C-alpha positions as CSV (number, residue, x, y, z in Angstrom):
1,M,3.2,-40.3,-21.2
2,G,3.7,-44.0,-21.1
3,Q,1.7,-46.6,-19.4
4,P,3.2,-47.2,-15.9
5,R,4.4,-50.2,-14.9
6,P,4.3,-52.5,-11.5
7,A,7.3,-51.6,-9.2
8,R,9.0,-54.8,-7.9
9,N,9.1,-55.8,-4.4
10,Q,7.1,-52.8,-3.3
11,S,8.4,-52.9,0.8
12,A,12.1,-52.9,-0.3
13,W,12.6,-51.9,-3.8
14,W,15.9,-50.3,-3.4
15,R,17.4,-53.9,-2.8
16,S,17.1,-54.9,-6.5
17,A,16.3,-51.8,-8.1
18,V,18.1,-50.3,-11.3
19,I,18.8,-46.6,-10.7
20,Y,19.3,-44.3,-13.6
21,Q,21.4,-41.5,-13.2
22,V,20.3,-38.0,-14.3
23,Y,22.7,-35.5,-14.9
24,V,20.2,-32.6,-15.7
25,R,22.4,-30.2,-17.3
26,S,23.8,-32.3,-20.3
27,F,20.5,-34.5,-20.0
28,A,17.8,-32.9,-22.0
29,D,17.4,-29.0,-23.1
30,G,13.6,-28.2,-23.1
31,D,14.1,-24.2,-23.4
32,G,16.9,-24.3,-26.2
33,D,19.5,-22.0,-23.8
34,G,21.7,-25.2,-24.2
35,T,21.6,-26.0,-20.7
36,G,19.6,-29.3,-20.1
37,D,16.7,-28.6,-17.6
38,L,13.6,-30.1,-15.7
39,A,11.6,-29.8,-19.0
40,G,14.2,-31.9,-20.6
41,V,13.6,-34.6,-18.0
42,R,10.2,-34.3,-18.4
43,A,9.9,-34.8,-21.8
44,R,11.6,-37.7,-21.8
45,L,10.0,-39.8,-19.0
46,P,8.6,-42.3,-21.6
47,Y,12.0,-42.7,-22.8
48,L,13.2,-43.8,-19.3
49,A,10.0,-45.6,-18.8
50,E,10.7,-47.8,-21.7
51,L,14.2,-48.1,-20.9
52,G,12.9,-50.1,-17.4
53,V,14.4,-48.3,-14.6
54,D,12.9,-48.0,-11.3
55,A,14.5,-44.9,-10.1
56,L,15.7,-41.8,-11.1
57,W,19.0,-40.4,-9.2
58,F,19.4,-36.5,-10.0
59,N,22.9,-34.9,-9.3
60,P,22.4,-31.5,-7.3
61,W,19.9,-29.1,-9.2
62,Y,19.6,-26.5,-6.5
63,L,20.6,-22.9,-7.1
64,S,24.5,-22.8,-7.6
65,P,27.1,-20.8,-8.9
66,L,28.1,-24.2,-10.6
67,A,31.9,-23.9,-9.4
68,D,31.5,-27.7,-9.2
69,G,29.1,-28.7,-11.5
70,G,26.6,-27.9,-8.9
71,Y,28.1,-29.7,-5.8
72,D,28.6,-25.8,-4.8
73,V,25.2,-25.3,-3.3
74,A,23.9,-22.1,-2.4
75,D,19.9,-22.8,-1.6
76,Y,18.8,-26.2,-1.3
77,R,15.1,-25.3,-1.2
78,T,15.4,-23.7,-4.5
79,I,15.9,-25.1,-8.1
80,D,18.6,-23.3,-10.4
81,P,16.9,-21.3,-12.5
82,A,18.7,-22.7,-15.5
83,F,17.2,-25.8,-14.4
84,G,13.6,-24.7,-13.8
85,T,11.4,-23.7,-10.8
86,L,10.3,-25.9,-7.4
87,A,7.0,-26.5,-9.0
88,E,8.7,-28.4,-12.2
89,A,10.5,-30.3,-9.8
90,E,7.4,-31.4,-8.1
91,K,5.3,-32.1,-11.3
92,L,8.6,-34.2,-12.6
93,I,8.7,-36.4,-8.9
94,A,4.5,-37.0,-9.6
95,E,4.9,-37.9,-13.3
96,A,7.9,-40.1,-12.9
97,R,6.0,-41.8,-10.0
98,E,2.8,-42.3,-12.4
99,L,5.2,-44.2,-14.4
100,G,6.3,-46.5,-11.6
101,I,9.5,-44.5,-11.5
102,R,10.9,-42.9,-8.1
103,T,13.3,-40.2,-7.5
104,L,16.4,-39.4,-5.5
105,V,18.2,-35.9,-4.8
106,D,21.6,-35.6,-4.0
107,I,22.4,-33.8,-0.6
108,V,26.3,-32.5,-0.1
109,P,26.5,-32.4,3.8
110,N,30.4,-31.8,3.4
111,H,30.4,-28.3,2.3
112,V,27.9,-25.3,0.9
113,S,28.7,-22.8,-2.1
114,D,30.8,-19.3,-0.8
115,Q,27.2,-17.9,-2.2
116,H,25.3,-19.4,1.0
117,P,23.7,-17.2,2.9
118,W,25.8,-18.9,6.1
119,F,29.0,-18.2,4.6
120,R,27.9,-14.7,3.1
121,A,26.8,-14.0,7.0
122,A,30.3,-15.8,8.3
123,L,32.2,-13.1,5.5
124,A,30.6,-10.3,7.1
125,G,32.0,-11.5,10.6
126,G,28.8,-13.0,12.0
127,P,28.0,-15.7,14.0
128,E,27.9,-18.0,11.3
129,R,31.9,-18.0,11.3
130,D,31.0,-20.9,13.4
131,L,28.9,-23.0,11.3
132,F,32.7,-23.3,9.0
133,H,35.5,-24.0,10.2
134,F,37.7,-20.4,10.3
135,R,41.1,-20.3,11.9
136,P,44.0,-18.0,12.4
137,G,47.2,-18.8,10.2
138,R,50.5,-20.0,11.5
139,G,54.0,-18.3,10.9
140,E,55.1,-15.2,12.7
141,H,52.4,-13.3,11.1
142,G,49.7,-15.7,10.1
143,E,50.5,-16.4,6.7
144,L,50.8,-20.0,6.5
145,P,47.6,-22.1,6.1
146,P,46.2,-23.6,9.8
147,N,47.4,-27.4,8.5
148,D,48.7,-29.2,5.7
149,W,45.8,-31.3,4.9
150,P,45.5,-32.3,1.3
151,S,42.8,-31.6,-1.5
152,Q,40.4,-34.0,-2.3
153,F,40.6,-33.2,-6.0
154,A,43.1,-35.9,-7.2
155,G,46.5,-34.2,-8.5
156,S,45.5,-30.9,-7.0
157,T,48.6,-29.1,-5.5
158,E,46.5,-26.4,-4.4
159,P,45.7,-25.6,-0.6
160,V,42.5,-26.5,1.1
161,W,42.8,-23.2,3.0
162,T,42.0,-19.6,1.7
163,R,43.3,-16.5,3.8
164,L,40.9,-13.7,3.7
165,P,41.6,-9.8,4.3
166,D,40.9,-9.8,8.0
167,G,43.7,-12.4,8.3
168,D,41.6,-15.4,9.2
169,W,41.4,-18.8,6.9
170,Y,38.7,-20.8,6.0
171,L,38.5,-24.8,5.2
172,H,37.7,-26.2,2.1
173,L,38.7,-29.8,1.3
174,F,37.5,-29.2,-2.4
175,T,37.3,-25.7,-3.9
176,P,37.6,-22.0,-2.4
177,E,34.2,-21.6,-3.9
178,Q,32.6,-24.8,-1.5
179,P,33.7,-23.9,2.1
180,D,33.3,-26.9,4.4
181,L,30.8,-27.1,7.3
182,N,31.3,-27.4,10.9
183,W,29.3,-30.5,11.8
184,D,29.9,-29.7,15.6
185,H,27.5,-27.0,15.6
186,P,24.2,-28.2,16.4
187,A,22.6,-25.7,14.0
188,V,24.3,-27.7,11.1
189,H,22.9,-30.8,11.8
190,R,19.1,-29.3,12.4
191,E,19.4,-27.4,8.8
192,H,20.2,-30.7,7.0
193,E,17.5,-33.0,8.7
194,E,15.0,-30.2,7.6
195,I,16.8,-30.4,4.3
196,L,15.6,-34.0,4.1
197,R,12.2,-33.4,5.5
198,F,11.6,-30.8,2.8
199,W,12.1,-33.1,0.3
200,F,11.2,-36.4,1.7
201,E,7.8,-34.3,2.1
202,R,8.1,-33.4,-2.3
203,G,7.8,-37.3,-3.0
204,V,11.4,-38.1,-3.1
205,A,11.9,-42.0,-2.1
206,G,15.6,-41.5,-1.5
207,V,18.7,-39.5,-1.1
208,R,22.1,-39.9,-2.3
209,I,24.8,-38.3,0.0
210,D,27.6,-37.1,-1.6
211,S,31.0,-37.3,0.3
212,A,29.6,-39.1,3.0
213,A,32.8,-39.9,4.9
214,L,33.9,-36.3,5.1
215,L,31.8,-34.5,7.4
216,A,33.5,-34.9,10.6
217,K,36.6,-33.4,11.7
218,D,39.0,-33.2,14.3
219,P,38.5,-30.3,16.2
220,D,41.9,-29.3,16.7
221,L,42.4,-29.8,12.9
222,P,46.1,-31.3,13.1
223,D,48.3,-31.6,10.4
224,Y,47.5,-34.6,8.1
225,V,50.1,-37.7,8.9
226,E,49.8,-40.9,6.4
227,G,48.1,-43.7,7.7
228,R,47.6,-41.9,11.3
229,D,44.2,-43.4,12.9
230,P,41.6,-41.8,13.5
231,N,42.2,-40.1,10.2
232,P,41.8,-36.1,11.1
233,Y,38.6,-35.7,8.5
234,V,37.9,-39.2,7.0
235,D,35.8,-41.8,8.2
236,R,35.5,-40.5,11.8
237,D,33.4,-42.1,14.5
238,E,31.3,-38.9,14.9
239,L,29.6,-39.6,11.4
240,H,27.5,-42.7,12.7
241,D,25.4,-40.9,15.2
242,I,25.0,-38.3,12.3
243,Y,23.5,-41.0,10.0
244,R,21.4,-42.6,12.8
245,S,19.8,-39.6,13.3
246,W,19.1,-38.9,9.6
247,R,18.1,-42.8,9.3
248,T,15.2,-41.6,11.6
249,V,14.2,-38.8,9.4
250,A,14.2,-41.2,6.6
251,D,12.0,-43.8,8.2
252,A,9.4,-41.4,8.9
253,Y,8.7,-41.0,5.3
254,D,9.9,-44.8,4.3
255,G,12.7,-43.3,2.4
256,I,16.0,-44.7,1.5
257,F,19.8,-43.7,1.8
258,V,22.8,-44.5,-1.1
259,G,26.3,-43.0,0.1
260,E,29.3,-42.2,-1.6
261,V,31.6,-43.4,1.1
262,W,35.1,-44.7,-0.5
263,L,36.9,-46.7,2.2
264,P,39.3,-49.4,1.4
265,D,39.1,-50.8,4.9
266,S,35.3,-53.4,4.2
267,E,35.0,-53.3,8.2
268,R,34.9,-49.7,8.7
269,F,32.7,-49.5,5.1
270,A,30.2,-51.9,6.5
271,R,29.3,-50.0,9.5
272,Y,27.7,-47.4,7.5
273,L,25.6,-49.8,6.1
274,R,24.3,-51.1,10.0
275,P,20.4,-51.5,10.0
276,D,20.2,-48.4,11.7
277,E,22.1,-46.2,9.4
278,L,22.2,-46.0,5.7
279,H,20.5,-48.5,3.5
280,T,23.1,-48.7,0.5
281,A,26.6,-47.2,-0.2
282,F,28.3,-46.9,-3.7
283,N,30.9,-49.7,-4.5
284,F,33.9,-48.2,-6.0
285,S,35.8,-51.3,-6.0
286,F,33.8,-52.6,-8.9
287,L,33.6,-49.4,-10.5
288,S,37.1,-49.1,-11.0
289,C,38.1,-52.7,-11.3
290,P,40.2,-53.7,-14.4
291,W,38.7,-55.9,-16.9
292,D,40.1,-59.1,-15.6
293,A,38.1,-62.5,-14.4
294,A,40.3,-62.7,-11.7
295,R,40.2,-59.6,-10.5
296,L,36.5,-58.9,-11.0
297,R,35.9,-62.2,-8.9
298,T,37.7,-60.7,-6.2
299,S,35.6,-57.7,-6.3
300,I,32.4,-59.4,-6.5
301,D,33.4,-61.7,-3.8
302,E,34.9,-59.0,-1.6
303,T,32.0,-56.7,-2.0
304,L,29.0,-59.6,-1.2
305,A,31.2,-60.5,1.9
306,E,31.4,-57.2,3.4
307,H,27.5,-56.3,3.0
308,A,26.7,-59.9,4.4
309,P,27.3,-59.3,7.9
310,V,25.3,-56.2,8.0
311,G,22.4,-57.3,5.7
312,A,22.7,-54.8,2.7
313,P,22.5,-55.4,-0.6
314,A,25.2,-54.4,-2.8
315,T,25.1,-51.7,-5.4
316,W,27.0,-52.5,-8.7
317,V,28.0,-49.4,-11.1
318,L,29.9,-49.1,-14.0
319,C,30.4,-44.8,-14.9
320,N,29.3,-42.0,-12.9
321,H,29.9,-38.4,-13.8
322,D,33.1,-38.4,-12.3
323,V,34.6,-41.2,-14.0
324,T,35.9,-42.0,-17.4
325,R,33.0,-43.9,-19.5
326,T,32.8,-47.4,-19.8
327,V,33.4,-48.1,-23.5
328,T,36.2,-45.7,-23.4
329,R,37.9,-47.1,-20.3
330,Y,37.8,-51.2,-21.5
331,G,39.1,-50.2,-25.0
332,R,42.8,-48.9,-22.9
333,A,45.6,-50.8,-22.3
334,E,44.8,-49.8,-18.7
335,T,41.1,-50.7,-18.3
336,G,40.7,-50.0,-14.5
337,F,40.1,-46.6,-13.1
338,D,42.3,-43.9,-11.3
339,F,41.7,-40.4,-10.6
340,T,45.4,-39.7,-10.6
341,A,46.2,-42.2,-13.7
342,K,43.7,-39.5,-16.3
343,E,45.9,-37.7,-18.7
344,F,45.0,-36.5,-22.6
345,G,45.8,-38.5,-25.5
346,T,45.3,-41.9,-23.9
347,P,44.7,-44.5,-27.0
348,T,41.4,-46.2,-27.2
349,D,40.1,-49.0,-29.4
350,L,36.8,-48.4,-29.1
351,A,35.0,-51.2,-30.7
352,L,36.8,-53.4,-28.3
353,G,35.5,-51.2,-25.5
354,T,32.1,-51.1,-26.8
355,R,32.2,-54.9,-27.2
356,R,33.2,-55.3,-23.4
357,A,30.9,-52.5,-22.3
358,R,28.0,-54.7,-23.1
359,A,29.2,-57.7,-21.7
360,A,29.7,-55.6,-18.6
361,A,26.2,-54.2,-18.5
362,L,25.2,-58.2,-18.5
363,L,27.2,-59.0,-15.8
364,S,26.6,-56.3,-13.3
365,L,22.8,-56.5,-14.3
366,A,23.1,-60.1,-13.1
367,L,24.7,-59.7,-9.8
368,P,22.8,-59.5,-6.5
369,G,21.5,-55.9,-5.4
370,A,20.8,-52.9,-6.9
371,V,22.4,-51.3,-10.3
372,Y,23.1,-47.7,-11.2
373,V,23.2,-46.5,-14.8
374,Y,24.9,-43.5,-15.9
375,Q,22.9,-41.9,-18.1
376,G,24.3,-42.0,-21.4
377,E,26.1,-45.5,-20.7
378,E,22.6,-47.3,-22.6
379,L,23.6,-45.5,-26.0
380,G,27.1,-46.7,-25.6
381,L,28.6,-43.3,-25.6
382,P,32.5,-42.7,-25.5
383,E,34.4,-40.5,-23.2
384,V,35.1,-37.2,-25.0
385,E,38.4,-35.4,-24.8
386,L,37.2,-31.9,-25.3
387,P,39.0,-28.6,-26.4
388,R,41.2,-27.4,-23.8
389,E,39.5,-24.0,-23.7
390,S,36.0,-25.8,-23.4
391,I,36.7,-27.5,-20.2
392,Q,34.9,-26.2,-17.3
393,D,35.4,-28.5,-14.5
394,P,37.8,-27.3,-11.8
395,M,39.7,-30.8,-11.5
396,Y,41.3,-29.4,-14.9
397,S,42.3,-26.0,-13.9
398,R,43.3,-27.1,-10.0
399,S,45.9,-29.7,-11.3
400,G,47.4,-26.8,-14.0
401,G,45.9,-28.6,-16.9
402,T,47.7,-32.1,-16.3
403,D,44.1,-33.7,-15.4
404,P,41.4,-33.9,-18.4
405,G,38.9,-33.3,-15.5
406,R,35.5,-34.9,-16.1
407,D,33.7,-33.0,-18.1
408,G,34.4,-35.7,-20.9
409,C,31.8,-37.9,-19.6
410,R,29.6,-35.0,-19.0
411,V,28.7,-34.1,-22.6
412,P,25.2,-33.4,-23.6
413,L,23.3,-36.2,-24.8
414,P,22.3,-37.1,-28.4
415,W,18.5,-37.8,-28.7
416,T,17.7,-37.3,-32.2
417,A,20.3,-37.8,-35.3
418,G,19.0,-35.6,-38.1
419,E,18.2,-32.5,-35.6
420,P,20.6,-29.7,-34.9
421,N,23.1,-30.3,-31.8
422,S,21.8,-34.1,-32.0
423,G,18.4,-33.5,-30.9
424,F,19.5,-32.3,-27.4
425,G,18.3,-28.3,-27.7
426,G,20.1,-25.1,-28.1
427,E,24.0,-25.1,-28.6
428,P,25.1,-27.3,-25.9
429,W,27.4,-25.9,-23.0
430,L,30.4,-28.7,-23.6
431,P,30.2,-29.0,-27.5
432,Q,29.3,-32.3,-28.9
433,P,31.8,-34.2,-31.1
434,A,31.0,-34.5,-34.9
435,D,30.1,-38.2,-34.8
436,W,27.4,-38.1,-31.8
437,P,24.7,-38.3,-34.2
438,G,25.9,-41.9,-34.6
439,Y,25.0,-42.7,-31.1
440,A,21.6,-40.8,-31.2
441,A,18.6,-42.7,-29.3
442,D,16.4,-42.4,-32.3
443,R,18.7,-43.8,-34.7
444,Q,19.5,-46.9,-31.9
445,A,15.7,-47.1,-31.1
446,G,15.6,-48.7,-34.7
447,D,18.7,-51.1,-34.5
448,P,18.1,-54.3,-33.1
449,G,22.0,-55.1,-32.1
450,S,22.3,-51.2,-30.6
451,M,23.6,-51.2,-27.0
452,L,20.6,-49.1,-26.4
453,N,18.1,-52.2,-27.2
454,L,20.7,-54.7,-25.4
455,Y,19.8,-52.4,-22.4
456,R,16.4,-52.3,-23.1
457,A,16.1,-56.6,-23.4
458,A,18.2,-56.9,-20.3
459,L,15.6,-54.8,-18.2
460,R,13.0,-56.3,-19.5
461,V,14.5,-59.9,-18.6
462,R,15.5,-58.3,-15.0
463,R,12.1,-57.4,-14.3
464,A,10.3,-60.3,-15.2
465,E,12.9,-63.0,-13.9
466,P,12.4,-63.0,-10.1
467,G,15.9,-64.7,-9.7
468,F,17.5,-61.6,-10.5
469,G,18.3,-58.7,-8.2
470,D,18.6,-59.2,-4.4
471,G,19.5,-62.6,-3.5
472,P,21.9,-65.4,-3.3
473,L,24.8,-66.5,-5.8
474,A,27.0,-69.5,-6.6
475,W,30.1,-69.5,-8.5
476,L,30.2,-72.3,-11.4
477,P,33.4,-74.1,-12.3
478,A,34.6,-72.4,-15.1
479,P,37.7,-72.1,-17.7
480,E,40.6,-69.8,-16.8
481,G,39.0,-66.1,-17.8
482,V,35.7,-66.9,-17.5
483,L,33.2,-65.8,-14.6
484,A,30.2,-68.0,-14.5
485,F,27.6,-68.1,-11.9
486,A,24.0,-69.2,-10.8
487,R,21.3,-67.0,-9.4
488,T,18.3,-68.4,-8.1
489,D,15.3,-69.9,-10.6
490,G,17.9,-71.6,-12.8
491,L,19.5,-68.5,-13.9
492,L,23.0,-68.6,-15.0
493,C,25.4,-65.7,-16.4
494,V,28.6,-66.5,-18.2
495,V,31.3,-63.7,-19.3
496,N,33.9,-64.7,-21.3
497,L,37.0,-62.5,-20.5
498,A,39.9,-64.9,-22.0
499,D,41.6,-64.8,-25.3
500,G,39.3,-67.3,-27.3
501,P,35.3,-68.7,-27.2
502,V,34.1,-71.2,-24.4
503,E,31.6,-73.7,-24.3
504,L,28.5,-72.9,-22.5
505,P,27.1,-74.7,-19.7
506,G,24.5,-77.0,-20.1
507,H,21.3,-75.1,-20.4
508,S,17.7,-74.8,-21.7
509,R,17.4,-71.5,-23.1
510,L,19.1,-68.2,-24.0
511,L,17.8,-65.7,-22.5
512,L,20.2,-63.1,-23.6
513,A,23.6,-62.3,-25.1
514,S,25.6,-59.4,-25.4
515,G,26.9,-60.5,-29.0
516,P,26.1,-63.3,-31.3
517,L,27.5,-66.6,-30.6
518,D,29.6,-68.6,-32.7
519,N,28.3,-70.4,-35.4
520,D,29.0,-73.8,-32.9
521,G,27.0,-72.0,-30.1
522,F,30.4,-71.1,-28.0
523,L,30.4,-67.7,-26.3
524,P,33.2,-65.8,-28.2
525,P,35.7,-63.5,-26.3
526,D,34.5,-60.3,-24.5
527,T,31.1,-61.8,-24.5
528,A,28.5,-62.1,-21.8
529,A,25.2,-64.5,-21.9
530,W,22.5,-65.1,-19.5
531,L,21.1,-68.5,-19.6
532,R,18.3,-70.9,-17.9
533,A,19.4,-74.0,-16.9
C-alpha cells in the first residue's frame, strides 16, 4: 500500500499540516454502484500518500437520507450503507495511519436528520420534543411562523419553520429535513460528547465542526433584527461553554478541533480559538478573497493578526465542497467568492484561471499555519455547470432554480483516462463532463508540468523545509501587484499578480515555480516562485 512517511512536528502536527478534504460520495467508487465509498478511498490511499498530505478530513459518512449531502445525520455511530460499514471505516483509519496520514471526521451539532430517532419520537408526541425547537405559531389560528429568521441557505426565500398537522412548528435553519437541536437541553450536550468519544476511540485524530457558530439560540426566539447584539442564533456567548466542555474530551485523546466559523468580527472569531476551546478554525476571508495583491495581503495580515493574541495557527484554503472551484473562479471577471453572486452561464477563461490557481497553490502552501486541499484541486478540476435536471443540491431547489447550487464542485473525480467514467467506478451519481478524461490522475502523473505534479512537488518541498508551516512571516519590498515574503531558514515566496513580468529578489536557488520563468529569469504574471535566499 506504499511506505509510511515520517510525520512532522508530532506533538502539534495540526499547526503545520496539509489536510486533504474527502467528499466520499465523489472520491472513488469501489463497488461499481456510481457512489463513492470507503472501499474506493482505501484503494486510493497510496495516491494520497504519494501526494504527501498529513491528514484526511471526511465530510459526513454517517447514515443519512442525503437531503443535504450527508449534513442531515440520522445516526452518528453508523456508516451509511452507500459508503460501507463501521468496520471498513475503522480499517481505513488504521491503514491511513500506517502511511502517516491522520483522519478527521465531520460533526454536525446544529441539527440532525428528520429521520433521526430523536426527531421521529418527537413527531410522535414524545418528550423528545424538548430536544428541538417546537413552538406554536403566531396569528389568530397559529398559521404564521413563530418568528421571521432567514434561512442559512443564501438566496433562499423559504421559511425556517415547518408546521405539523397538530399545529406546532419546528425550527430548521437549513432544510425542513434538518431540524435544529435545542442546546439548552443537557441530553443534547451528553449525546454529542459521547459521539466525540466514540470516534476518538476509533482512532480519529480530530473533528471538524459544521456551522460551529449556530448551535445556541436565544430561548425566546425573538424576531431577527439586522445588527442586533447579541444575535438570536449566531455567535452567542453560550457557545464557548459548549466548546470548553468538548475540549476536555478532545484533550483526553490528544484530538483536535477545526471549526466552521463564519464571522466578520475578528475579535469574536478569535474567542473560539482560545487555548481551552477550538484548536483551529477555517479562514473564509482568504477563501473568498479576489485575485488581487492588495486584498490578498490585507486578508493574510488580518488573519495572522486575529490568530496571534490566542496563539492559534491560521488555516488556508482555496476551495471546499460548498465553493466554486478555484480554476473557474480565478478565470472569471469577478474572482472573489460570494454565495449570493452565483449564477448560471458565467463566462470563464480556464487557461487564465489555471495559471492563477497554480500560483495560488504555492501562495497558500507558503503561508504560516495549516492548509486544506479539497479533493480534485490537485488535478486542477474546473467547476461543472450541470444540466438542471441533474442538480441535487437543495440550494438550487430552495432558490427557485436561480442558484446553481454546490454540485458543480462535487462531480466525481477522474482517475484513469482510458476507463469508463474516467476510472471513478460505476455510472456516477452526478454526470462527468466530456472533457473529464483530460484531467485524469493517471494522465497527469506522467506529465511533469501537470497540476498534480506541481502539488506533489510543493508538498515534498514543504515537508522537507522546516521553515514552511507554522511560524513567522515577514513582507519584503515588492512592486505594486506583487506579494513577496520571507519565512524562516532563508525561504522566500514571490507571487506576481501584476500585468507584466517582475524581477525576482536575490536568491541562491529556485526551489519551485508554478510556471516557467521568462528567458531572462523574470517571474511572469500570475506565477509564483519559492526561493532560497
